[in-house]
VOGU-3710 file (C-alpha; in Angstrom, 3 decimals, decimal comma):
1> mlreiiipre> -45,182/-113,856/-14,978  -48,148/-112,214/-16,195  -47,670/-109,714/-18,716  -50,540/-107,245/-19,994  -50,997/-104,778/-22,766  -53,754/-102,338/-22,707  -54,575/-98,508/-24,288  -56,351/-97,559/-21,809  -59,247/-95,721/-22,148  -60,320/-94,454/-18,357
11> reyilkipge> -57,563/-93,591/-15,889  -58,946/-96,265/-13,977  -58,252/-99,749/-14,936  -59,213/-103,331/-13,077  -56,306/-105,837/-12,269  -57,627/-109,106/-11,748  -54,480/-111,136/-9,937  -53,934/-114,704/-10,235  -54,658/-116,914/-7,404  -50,792/-118,162/-7,395
21> yinktieilv> -50,126/-114,924/-6,157  -52,027/-114,000/-3,779  -50,265/-113,337/-0,386  -46,966/-112,795/-2,102  -45,441/-109,757/-2,638  -45,641/-108,510/-7,013  -44,565/-105,948/-8,456  -47,161/-104,078/-10,683  -45,685/-101,318/-13,303  -47,031/-99,200/-15,842
31> lpidseslse> -44,986/-98,012/-18,334  -45,725/-96,006/-21,911  -44,620/-98,166/-24,643  -44,196/-97,039/-28,305  -45,286/-99,786/-30,703  -42,746/-98,657/-33,298  -40,120/-100,039/-30,612  -41,206/-103,750/-30,487  -39,263/-105,885/-32,462  -40,884/-108,690/-32,140
41> plnkdvdiik> -44,324/-109,792/-31,912  -45,790/-109,701/-27,937  -46,847/-113,517/-28,130  -45,000/-115,897/-30,860  -47,387/-118,869/-29,810  -50,849/-116,473/-30,384  -48,895/-114,989/-33,800  -48,049/-118,639/-35,132  -51,571/-120,151/-33,918  -53,200/-117,114/-36,530
51> ktsgilknrs> -50,858/-118,001/-39,078  -51,033/-121,586/-39,095  -55,473/-122,275/-37,350  -57,218/-124,549/-40,548  -54,533/-124,571/-43,053  -55,129/-128,477/-43,056  -59,039/-128,410/-42,807  -59,729/-129,867/-46,521  -56,850/-132,354/-46,384  -57,785/-135,775/-44,999
61> idpvvwqrdm> -54,738/-137,057/-42,533  -54,554/-140,105/-40,730  -52,500/-138,705/-38,249  -51,084/-143,109/-37,363  -50,022/-142,613/-40,951  -48,686/-139,023/-40,720  -47,163/-140,171/-37,426  -45,324/-142,898/-38,703  -43,976/-141,418/-41,614  -42,187/-139,147/-39,635
71> rsewegrs> -40,893/-141,471/-37,570  -39,332/-142,486/-40,819  -37,657/-140,142/-42,251  -35,926/-139,163/-38,689  -34,477/-142,962/-38,314  -31,120/-143,407/-39,176  -30,163/-139,873/-39,066  -27,163/-138,706/-36,510
//
């Protein structure tokens, strides 16, 4: 699925169709949306990446030790 929200500046817009959709029947919709009516972010993954990227850059973390600690923390839970 492809979803793109834009603010058009002209009447014409070039839409790139993903390769896996070529030679298939697809639906293209153009709908106005009210930004106030959007109750949750459009892309939660992008939002969480923006909020958390770089927060550990100044810490020295050994990934093996971290993984071992996480596993031991969850052992014995049922």
